[in-house]
C-alpha positions as CSV (number, residue, x, y, z in Angstrom):
1,M,-0.9,-6.6,13.7
2,G,0.7,-5.9,10.4
3,L,1.7,-2.7,8.7
4,T,-1.7,-1.3,7.6
5,N,-5.4,-1.3,8.6
6,S,-6.5,-1.3,5.0
7,K,-9.3,-3.6,4.1
8,S,-8.3,-3.7,0.4
9,N,-7.8,-7.1,-1.3
10,E,-4.6,-5.8,-2.9
11,S,-1.3,-6.7,-1.2
12,K,0.9,-3.8,-0.1
13,I,4.4,-4.1,-1.3
14,V,7.0,-3.6,1.6
15,T,10.6,-2.8,0.9
16,I,13.5,-2.0,3.3
17,V,14.8,1.6,2.8
18,K,17.4,3.0,5.1
19,G,16.7,0.8,8.0
20,K,12.8,1.0,7.7
21,F,10.1,-1.1,6.4
22,T,8.6,1.0,3.7
23,I,5.4,1.3,1.7
24,R,5.5,3.6,-1.4
25,L,2.3,5.6,-1.8
26,P,0.8,5.8,-5.3
27,E,1.5,9.0,-7.1
28,G,-0.9,11.7,-6.1
29,A,-1.9,10.0,-2.9
30,D,-1.2,11.5,0.5
31,D,-1.2,10.4,4.1
32,P,-0.5,12.5,7.2
33,N,2.0,9.9,8.3
34,A,3.9,9.8,5.0
35,V,7.5,11.1,4.7
36,E,9.1,12.5,1.5
37,R,12.2,11.0,-0.1
38,T,14.1,12.0,-3.1
39,L,15.1,9.0,-5.3
40,E,18.9,8.9,-5.8
41,K,19.3,6.2,-8.5
42,G,17.5,4.8,-11.5
43,A,15.5,6.5,-14.3
44,N,13.6,8.5,-11.8
45,A,16.6,10.0,-9.9
46,G,15.6,13.3,-8.4
47,K,11.9,12.4,-8.2
48,V,10.2,13.0,-4.8
49,V,8.1,10.2,-3.5
50,K,5.9,9.8,-0.4
51,E,6.3,6.7,1.8
52,L,5.1,5.2,5.0
53,Q,7.8,3.9,7.3
54,Y,7.7,1.2,10.0
55,S,10.3,-0.4,12.4
56,G,8.5,-3.7,12.4
57,L,5.9,-5.9,10.8
58,E,4.0,-8.9,12.0
59,G,1.8,-11.5,10.3
60,R,1.4,-15.0,9.2
61,I,3.6,-16.1,6.2
62,T,1.4,-17.6,3.5
63,S,3.9,-18.2,0.7
64,C,7.3,-17.2,-0.6
65,Y,9.0,-17.1,-4.0
66,V,11.9,-15.4,-5.9
67,D,11.0,-12.6,-8.2
68,E,13.4,-11.7,-11.0
69,T,13.4,-8.0,-12.1
70,E,15.7,-5.9,-14.4
71,F,17.3,-4.6,-11.2
72,G,18.1,-8.0,-9.7
73,A,16.3,-10.9,-7.8
74,N,14.2,-10.4,-4.7
75,F,12.9,-12.9,-2.2
76,I,9.2,-12.2,-1.8
77,T,7.4,-13.2,1.4
78,N,3.5,-13.1,1.4
79,M,2.2,-12.2,4.8
80,E,-1.4,-11.6,6.3
81,D,-2.0,-9.9,9.5
82,D,-4.7,-10.6,12.1
83,E,-7.1,-8.1,10.5
84,G,-6.8,-9.7,7.0
85,A,-4.5,-7.1,5.5
86,R,-2.0,-8.6,3.1
87,F,1.4,-7.5,2.1
88,L,4.5,-8.6,0.3
89,L,7.9,-8.2,2.0
90,Q,10.5,-7.8,-0.8
91,I,14.1,-8.4,0.1
92,P,17.0,-8.4,-2.5
93,L,18.8,-11.8,-2.6
94,D,22.2,-10.0,-2.6
95,S,21.4,-8.1,0.6
96,Q,22.5,-8.8,4.2
97,F,18.9,-8.8,5.2
98,F,18.2,-11.8,3.1
99,S,21.1,-13.7,4.6
100,Q,19.9,-12.9,8.1
101,Y,16.4,-14.0,7.2
102,A,17.6,-17.3,5.4
103,K,19.8,-18.3,8.4
104,R,16.6,-18.3,10.6
105,M,14.3,-20.1,8.2
106,P,14.8,-23.6,9.5
107,N,13.8,-22.4,13.0
108,I,10.7,-20.5,11.9
109,D,7.4,-22.1,12.9
110,K,5.3,-21.7,9.7
111,E,2.1,-22.3,11.7
112,Q,2.6,-19.2,13.9
113,P,2.6,-15.5,13.2
114,I,6.0,-14.0,12.9
115,F,7.4,-10.5,13.8
116,F,10.2,-9.0,11.7
117,G,12.1,-6.0,13.1
118,L,14.9,-3.9,12.1
119,G,17.7,-2.8,14.5
120,Y,21.0,-0.9,14.2
121,D,24.4,-2.3,15.0
122,R,26.4,0.7,16.3
123,E,29.7,-1.2,16.3
124,R,29.4,-2.3,12.7
125,E,27.4,0.9,11.7
126,R,24.7,-1.0,9.8
127,H,21.1,-2.0,10.1
128,F,20.1,-5.7,10.6
129,L,16.9,-7.8,10.4
130,Y,15.7,-10.0,13.4
131,S,12.5,-11.9,14.1
132,R,10.4,-13.1,17.0
133,Q,7.7,-15.7,17.5
134,N,5.6,-16.2,20.6
135,N,7.6,-13.4,22.2
136,E,10.9,-15.3,21.8
137,K,13.8,-14.6,19.5
138,V,14.0,-16.8,16.4
139,S,17.7,-17.8,16.5
140,M,19.9,-18.5,13.5
141,K,20.5,-22.1,12.6
142,Y,23.7,-21.2,10.8
143,T,26.3,-19.1,12.7
144,K,30.0,-18.7,12.6
145,D,30.5,-20.8,15.7
146,N,27.8,-23.4,14.7
147,P,27.8,-23.4,10.8
148,N,25.7,-26.6,10.5
149,G,27.1,-27.1,7.0
150,L,27.1,-23.4,5.9
151,P,30.2,-22.8,3.8
152,Q,32.6,-20.2,5.1
153,P,33.9,-17.5,2.8
154,T,37.2,-18.0,1.2
155,K,39.9,-15.7,-0.1
156,K,40.7,-15.5,-3.8
157,T,42.9,-13.3,-5.9
158,V,41.2,-10.9,-8.3
159,K,43.4,-8.6,-10.4
160,G,46.3,-9.0,-8.0
161,K,44.2,-8.3,-4.9
162,E,42.9,-10.8,-2.3
163,V,39.1,-10.6,-1.8
164,W,36.6,-12.7,0.0
165,D,34.5,-15.0,-2.0
166,W,31.0,-15.5,-0.6
167,D,29.6,-17.5,-3.6
168,E,29.3,-20.9,-1.9
169,Q,27.6,-19.4,1.2
170,E,25.2,-17.4,-0.9
171,N,24.3,-20.4,-3.0
172,F,23.8,-22.5,0.2
173,L,21.4,-19.9,1.7
174,Y,19.6,-19.7,-1.6
175,E,18.8,-23.4,-1.4
176,V,17.7,-23.0,2.2
177,A,15.3,-20.3,1.1
178,M,14.0,-22.5,-1.8
179,D,13.3,-25.3,0.6
180,F,11.5,-23.0,3.0
181,A,9.4,-21.6,0.1
182,S,8.4,-25.0,-1.2
183,S,7.2,-26.0,2.2
184,F,4.1,-23.8,2.0
185,D,0.8,-25.2,0.8
186,S,0.0,-22.1,-1.2
187,P,1.5,-21.5,-4.6
188,V,5.3,-20.6,-4.6
189,K,4.8,-18.1,-7.4
190,Q,2.0,-15.6,-7.3
191,V,1.1,-12.9,-9.9
192,I,1.7,-9.3,-8.7
193,E,-0.5,-6.8,-10.5
194,K,1.4,-4.7,-13.0
195,F,0.7,-1.4,-11.5
196,N,1.8,-2.6,-8.0
197,A,5.0,-4.1,-9.4
198,K,5.8,-1.0,-11.3
199,E,5.5,1.2,-8.2
200,V,8.4,-0.7,-6.6
201,T,10.6,-1.8,-9.5
202,E,10.7,1.4,-11.6
203,D,13.0,3.2,-9.1
204,I,15.1,0.3,-7.7
205,P,18.0,0.2,-6.9
206,F,17.5,2.8,-4.3
């Protein structure tokens, strides 16, 4: 079962906000399960929006692609649940969630439904993305102990200070994601209706 019981043909756009899968309600719409949030950034900073929040989502992946916006690039995963509801999971390419997703992609069975969940690492004090299929954890193919070709970050000097350089690793995972996206039979790039895209992009970054 996915995020919604809606029978609409329109795909619901799902983002990750403060550790929750989130669907923004259209302006003027209401739902007894919705929570209010005040936007902190962007042109609409200070605006109060209503959103539905979830700790997990499940469905079959039908296609993936990268969507470029004025606020940055997002990896879009088209999913459909067992009731026929469709939704688009939108994850920024520069986020830890994308990295955690991409590292699992080679181990994802594209023929089976997948569950995405969000947890919280108390030691690192940050949220993380995980996934399951057939009631079993989908493990990462690329880890620190078993990189399987994943470049490790290096240190470089910037303005007299040593910083970690993740560029090679990020480029590697981008290519992994592109291979994953191209493996689906459905079109890699699909058109998002303008009013749906506007609902998400006008206020991002969060």
